[in-house]
C-alpha positions as CSV (number, residue, x, y, z in Angstrom):
1,X,6.0,11.2,-19.8
2,X,9.4,11.3,-21.3
3,X,10.1,14.9,-22.2
4,X,9.6,16.3,-25.7
5,X,13.4,16.2,-26.3
6,X,13.5,12.5,-25.5
7,X,10.5,11.8,-27.8
8,X,12.1,13.9,-30.6
9,X,15.4,12.2,-30.2
10,X,13.8,8.8,-30.5
11,X,12.1,10.0,-33.7
12,X,15.4,11.4,-34.9
13,X,17.1,8.1,-34.6
14,X,14.2,6.3,-36.4
15,X,14.0,8.9,-39.1
16,X,17.4,7.9,-40.5
17,X,16.0,4.7,-41.8
18,X,15.9,4.8,-45.6
19,X,12.1,4.7,-46.0
20,X,11.4,7.3,-43.3
21,X,13.7,10.1,-44.5
22,X,11.2,11.6,-46.9
23,X,8.4,11.8,-44.3
24,X,10.5,12.5,-41.1
25,X,8.6,15.7,-40.3
26,X,5.3,13.7,-40.0
27,X,7.2,11.2,-37.8
28,X,8.5,14.1,-35.6
29,X,5.0,15.6,-35.4
30,X,3.6,12.2,-34.4
31,X,6.0,11.8,-31.5
32,X,5.3,15.2,-30.0
33,X,1.6,15.7,-30.9
34,X,0.2,13.6,-28.0
35,X,1.9,15.9,-25.5
36,X,1.2,19.1,-27.4
37,X,-2.5,18.3,-27.5
38,X,-3.0,17.0,-24.0
39,X,-0.5,18.8,-21.7
40,X,-1.7,22.4,-22.2
41,X,-5.2,21.4,-21.2
42,X,-3.9,19.5,-18.1
43,X,-1.7,22.5,-17.1
44,X,-4.2,25.3,-17.8
45,X,-7.4,23.5,-16.5
46,X,-6.3,20.8,-14.0
47,X,-9.8,20.4,-12.7
48,X,-10.9,19.2,-16.1
49,X,-8.5,16.2,-16.1
50,X,-11.2,13.6,-15.7
51,X,-12.9,15.0,-18.8
52,X,-9.8,15.4,-20.9
53,X,-8.0,12.2,-20.0
54,X,-8.9,10.8,-23.5
55,X,-6.7,13.4,-25.2
56,X,-3.6,11.1,-24.6
57,X,-5.1,7.9,-25.8
58,X,-4.4,6.0,-29.1
59,X,-8.1,6.2,-30.3
60,X,-8.3,10.0,-29.9
61,X,-4.9,10.5,-31.5
62,X,-5.6,8.3,-34.5
63,X,-8.8,10.2,-35.1
64,X,-6.8,13.5,-34.7
65,X,-4.2,12.2,-37.2
66,X,-7.0,11.5,-39.7
67,X,-8.2,15.1,-39.3
68,X,-4.6,16.5,-39.3
69,X,-3.7,14.7,-42.5
70,X,-6.7,16.3,-44.4
71,X,-4.7,19.6,-44.4
72,X,-2.2,18.1,-46.8
73,X,-2.3,17.5,-50.6
74,X,-4.3,14.5,-51.5
75,X,-1.2,12.8,-53.0
76,X,0.6,12.7,-49.7
77,X,-2.3,12.4,-47.2
78,X,-2.0,8.7,-46.7
79,X,1.8,9.0,-46.0
80,X,1.3,11.9,-43.6
81,X,-1.3,9.9,-41.7
82,X,0.8,6.7,-41.6
83,X,4.0,8.4,-40.5
84,X,2.1,10.6,-38.0
85,X,0.5,7.5,-36.4
86,X,3.9,5.8,-36.5
87,X,5.4,8.7,-34.5
88,X,2.5,8.4,-32.1
89,X,3.2,4.7,-31.7
90,X,6.8,5.5,-30.9
91,X,5.6,8.1,-28.4
92,X,3.3,5.6,-26.7
93,X,6.1,3.0,-26.8
94,X,8.3,5.3,-24.7
95,X,5.4,6.2,-22.4
96,X,4.6,2.6,-21.8
97,X,7.8,2.1,-19.8
98,X,7.2,4.8,-17.2
99,X,5.8,4.5,-13.7
100,X,2.9,6.5,-12.3
101,X,1.8,7.2,-8.7
102,X,-1.9,7.3,-9.7
103,X,-3.5,5.9,-12.8
104,X,-1.4,5.7,-15.9
105,X,-2.5,6.0,-19.5
106,X,-5.7,4.5,-20.7
107,X,-4.3,2.5,-23.6
108,X,-7.6,0.8,-24.5
109,X,-9.9,3.7,-23.9
110,X,-13.0,3.7,-24.6
111,X,-13.1,-0.1,-24.3
112,X,-11.4,-0.1,-20.9
113,X,-10.7,2.3,-18.1
114,X,-7.8,0.2,-16.9
115,X,-4.2,1.4,-17.4
116,X,-1.1,-0.7,-17.9
117,X,2.6,0.3,-17.6
118,X,5.9,-1.5,-17.4
119,X,7.2,0.9,-14.8
120,X,11.0,1.1,-15.5
121,X,11.4,4.8,-14.8
122,X,9.6,7.9,-13.3
123,X,8.3,10.5,-15.7
124,X,11.0,13.1,-14.8
125,X,14.0,10.7,-15.1
126,X,14.4,11.1,-18.9
127,X,15.1,14.8,-18.3
128,X,18.5,13.7,-16.9
129,X,19.3,12.3,-20.4
130,X,18.4,15.3,-22.4
131,X,22.0,16.6,-22.7
132,X,23.0,13.2,-23.9
133,X,20.3,13.1,-26.6
134,X,21.2,16.6,-27.8
135,X,24.9,15.7,-27.9
136,X,24.3,12.5,-29.8
137,X,22.1,14.3,-32.3
138,X,24.8,17.0,-32.8
139,X,27.5,14.4,-33.3
140,X,25.4,12.5,-35.8
141,X,24.5,15.6,-37.7
142,X,28.1,16.8,-37.8
143,X,29.3,13.4,-39.1
144,X,26.6,13.4,-41.8
145,X,27.4,16.9,-42.9
146,X,31.1,16.2,-43.0
147,X,30.5,13.1,-45.2
148,X,28.7,15.3,-47.7
149,X,31.7,17.6,-48.1
């Protein structure tokens, strides 16, 4: 998996689109929720992996987004759901390009137990780019704030 900083940086760059600005927090949550939900279970209970593999699948996370969006005011529920799912799609888009030693992510679960990946990089390789993402975000934020002055 690309690290959370890489997922967040991708969401940050997308969040500067005009229609996304108002709902960028939902987009950010969508990009990090797949790992925040699944990784603690894998780390704390590694023997349960075969039973919890569905936590990092599109079907489970869409259902989770439906549940999550119910905690918001009725007037913004639909937008929270849509932007959270959009963030998850961005997350899965980044995950699709990584390579795995064993089985990868089950994109079509529960319809299929087969995984698919493009395999351009290993999961730990995006960590090397973390300083670059942080620097780019700092530069962009500085430029934006200087323009407002």
